[in-house]
C-alpha positions in Angstrom: 0.9 -48.8 8.8 -2.3 -49.7 7.0 -4.9 -51.8 8.7 -5.4 -53.8 5.4 -2.7 -54.8 3.0 -5.2 -54.1 0.2 -8.5 -52.2 0.5 -10.8 -52.7 -2.6 -13.7 -50.5 -3.4 -16.3 -51.5 -6.1 -18.4 -48.8 -7.7 -22.0 -50.0 -7.0 -23.8 -46.8 -7.9 -27.2 -47.0 -9.6 -28.1 -43.9 -11.5 -31.7 -42.9 -11.4 -31.7 -41.0 -14.6 -30.9 -44.0 -16.8 -27.4 -42.9 -17.6 -24.7 -45.6 -17.8 -23.4 -46.8 -14.5 -21.4 -49.7 -13.2 -24.4 -51.7 -11.9 -25.6 -51.9 -15.5 -22.6 -54.1 -16.1 -23.0 -56.7 -13.3 -20.9 -54.8 -10.8 -23.1 -56.3 -7.9 -22.6 -59.9 -8.8 -18.9 -59.3 -9.5 -18.5 -57.6 -6.0 -20.2 -60.7 -4.4 -18.0 -63.0 -6.4 -14.8 -61.3 -5.3 -15.9 -61.1 -1.7 -16.7 -64.8 -1.6 -13.5 -65.7 -3.4 -11.3 -63.6 -1.0 -13.0 -65.4 1.9 -12.6 -68.8 0.4 -8.8 -68.2 -0.1 -8.6 -66.9 3.5 -7.3 -63.6 2.3 -9.9 -61.4 4.3 -9.2 -59.6 7.5 -6.7 -57.3 9.2 -3.3 -57.2 7.4 -4.9 -58.9 4.5 -7.7 -57.8 2.1 -11.0 -55.9 2.6 -13.6 -55.7 -0.2 -16.1 -52.8 0.2 -19.0 -51.2 -1.6 -18.3 -47.8 -3.0 -20.6 -45.1 -4.3 -20.2 -43.4 -7.6 -16.6 -43.0 -8.8 -17.8 -40.4 -11.4 -16.1 -42.4 -14.2 -19.3 -44.2 -15.4 -18.3 -44.3 -19.0 -15.3 -46.5 -18.1 -17.2 -49.0 -15.9 -17.6 -51.3 -14.3 -14.8 -50.2 -12.0 -12.9 -51.1 -8.8 -10.0 -49.3 -7.1 -7.4 -51.0 -5.0 -5.6 -49.1 -2.2 -3.0 -48.3 -1.0 -1.7 -48.0 -4.5 -4.7 -46.4 -6.0 -4.9 -48.8 -8.9 -8.1 -48.5 -11.0 -9.3 -51.6 -12.8 -12.1 -52.2 -15.3 -13.3 -55.8 -15.3 -15.9 -57.7 -17.4 -16.3 -61.2 -15.9 -15.2 -63.6 -13.2 -12.0 -64.4 -15.1 -10.9 -60.8 -14.8 -11.6 -60.8 -11.1 -9.7 -64.1 -10.7 -6.7 -62.5 -12.6 -6.7 -59.5 -10.3 -6.8 -61.7 -7.2 -4.1 -64.0 -8.5 -1.7 -61.4 -9.9 -2.3 -58.1 -7.9 -3.4 -59.5 -4.5 -1.3 -62.6 -4.3 1.8 -61.7 -6.3 1.8 -57.9 -6.1 1.8 -57.5 -9.9 -0.6 -55.1 -11.5 -2.8 -56.4 -14.3 -2.0 -53.8 -16.9 -4.6 -54.9 -19.5 -7.4 -54.1 -17.0 -6.0 -50.8 -15.7 -7.6 -47.5 -16.5 
């Protein structure tokens, strides 16, 4: 049995060489937004949802990215509306958001 129903990792890597990375596309603010939204909906904690920082996912050209376990679903997102849709559909209803999957 998993400790969390969903464990979400955001790529928050910052490349020193100037190459494209997720933090160039507001990954940090989107991470903060999702974390606050999950808490405001009382979805955080054991048997619920955990949102974590991740290092480089080595898929920088597809970013910004998050991955949700235990399913291993990879999402690309652009803005808060995308994050809201992932929360509403994937986390609350168990339906993947196919338009954002990579």
